N, C-alpha and C positions, 0 to 999 in steps of 0.2 A: 555808295553804301560802304560803311566802315567794316573792315574785316575784324572778326572776333577771333582772338587767340585762346585756345583751350589751355587752361593751366592745371588740369587734373594731374595728380601724381599718384602712382601706386603705393607710395610711402607716406608715412606720417612720423612725427617724433613725439612720443608720449612722455618725454622728460624723465626726471628722476635721477638719482645718483647712487653709485655703488662703491664700496671700499673693501679691500681685503688686506690683511696684515699677517705675515707668516712669522712664527717664533720657533724656538729650538724644539719644542714638543707640542705645539698647538697651532691652530690657524683661526683667525677671526674674519668672518665675512659679514658685511652689513649693507643694508639698502633701505631707503625710505619707502613708504607705501602709497605715495601719491601718484596717480596716473592722470595726465592732463592731455589736452589738445588745444593749442593756441592759448587763449585766456580762460578756457573752461576746464574745470576739474571734473573728470569722468567718475572717479571713485577715490576715496581716501583710504581704502583697505585692500590695496592690491600688492601681493607679495611678489617681489622681483627675484627671489632666491629659490633655486630649484635643486633638489637632490638628484644626483646622477648615478653614483656608484655606491651600493650598499652591501655590506658583508654581514651575513647572518651567522651567529654562533648559537650554541645550545642555550646560553643564558640571556644574551642581549643582542641588540642590533647596532652595529658600528657603521656610521657613515664615513666613507673614505674621501668623498669630495662633493662639493656643491658649487653651483654656478650662479652668479648674480649678473643680471643683464638689464641694460637700459636701451632706449631707442624705440623702434616700432614694435609694440608688444604682440601684434599678430604674427610678425616674423619670428619673434622670440619664441612664441608657442609652437610654431612649426619647427623651429630648430630643436626645441626640447623634445618634441615627439620623435623627430628623426634620431636624435642621440639615444633616446630611451630604446627605440627599436634596434639600433645598432648594438647597444650594450646587451640587450637580451640575446641577440644572435651570438655575440661573443661568449656569453655565459654558456649557451648550449654547445658551442663548438669547443670550448677550452675547459669547461667544467670548473670555472673559477671566476671571480669578480675582476673587473678591470681596475688596475691601479690608477692613482691620480695622474702621474705623468703620461700613462697610456691614454687616459681620457683626454688629456690636454692635446696630445697629438691627433686623436680622433676629431676633436673639435676644430683644430686647425685645418685638417683635411676636408672636413664637411663644409667649412666656410669658403675654402679656396675652390672647391668644386663648383660653388655657386657664384664665382667671382664676376661673371658677366651680367648677372642679375642678382646682386648679393642679398643675403639676409641683412636687413638694416638693423643690426643689433650689435651692441658694444658690450663685450663680455669680459668678466674677470672670473677665473676659476681658482678655487682654493681648496686645500685639503691636506692630507698627510701622505708623504711618500713611503716607499718600501722600508725605509729606515726609521719611520716614525717622526721625521722632521716635518715642520710646516712647509708648505710650498704654495706659491701664488703664481699664476700665469695670466698675463694680460694680453689682449688681442685688439687688432683693428677689425674692420668689417669684412675683410677678405682673407683672414686667416693668418696673417703675420703675427707671431707670438714670441714671448720671452718669459723666462722664469725670473721673477724679481722677489724682493723682500716685502714689498707693499705696492699697491696700485689703486687707482680710482678711475671709474668710467662714468659717463653720463653728463647731464647738464651742469652739475655742480663741480665737475672734476677740475676745471680751471681754477676754482677757488680752493679745493681740497688738496690737490697735489703740492702746491708750494708750501702749505702748512706741514704736510707729511715729510717733504724734503727737508724742511727746517728741523723737524723733530727727530727724524730717523736716518736721513742721508746714507743710503746704502753704498758700499764700496764700488768703485768703477769696474766694469766688466773687463777693462783692459789691463788690470793689475795681474801680475804673475808672481807667485802662483795664484790661481783663482781663489777668491774668497767666498765664504758662505754668504748667501743673500738674505739669510734670516735676520730679523731685527733683534736687538739686545733687550727689548722690553719683556717684563713678565706678562703673563696672561691678563691679569687684572689691570695692569698699566695700559696694555693694548686696548682693552675694552673701554677704559676711561678716555683714551685718546680718540677712539672712534666716536664716542658720544660728544666729545668736544668739537671735533671737526664738523659733525653734522649740525650741531647747534649753531656753529658759526656760519656754515654754508646756507642754512635755512633763512638766515637774516637777509641774505643778498640774492638768492636764487628763487624765483617764484615757482619753479617747477619741482622744487624739493621741499618736502614738509609733511605735516600730519602726524606720522609715527615712524620711528626707527626700529627696524627688525635686525637683531644681531644674532648670528649663528656662531657658536664656538665649538670647534672640533678639537679633541685631544684623545689621549690613549684610552680614557675611560668612557668615551662616547661623544655624544652631541647634546648641546643644550641651547636654548633660545632665551634671549632677553629682549624686552621692549622698552622704548622710551618715547614719551609724547614730545612732539615737535610743534612748531607754530602751525596754525591752521588757516592763516590768512595769506 
């Protein structure tokens, strides 16, 4: 009798791509809305961008940072719930909202804590730091992270990152004195660049497509833009 080997896995990869670009006074975070498994599209309207830290003022609501995630979306949801709960505890204990760099450290600690059975999620965190400058943090699945000027995660990242490197090429972290990681582009140029890289990646990556969701954070608040992508 032939032995049958079980090939069940607790993980799946639901595809999709995420990009973030930091500027002098803004941050652009974008992701497509396709969620797949294998060759099946589960939904064309799934947002991969999550708000984490919100500051309320008397007049309006400012978002301090957002996270875009690809990978296994069940793990992504569990991670988002964990971060939201930890952020709520922080607000009650300190009577203030968490800054974007603090949230970046919390996300790193949360991922590292689960390193022996990791969250199968590949995250990019973007927002504004305490000085109002754009900041982007990029992660692996077990919490190793770095502050960069731009980053991409997900199934299309191998197509997107060379394009961004060619257009933006941030300074080496080995340079002394240390140089700012923010990109030299204006906000509108960064949004146009994001639209271009997704239009290009969608042509080659079957897991990226349908619609592009772009979140722009600056001193005046947050806004969203959408762009239709290939649906095949």
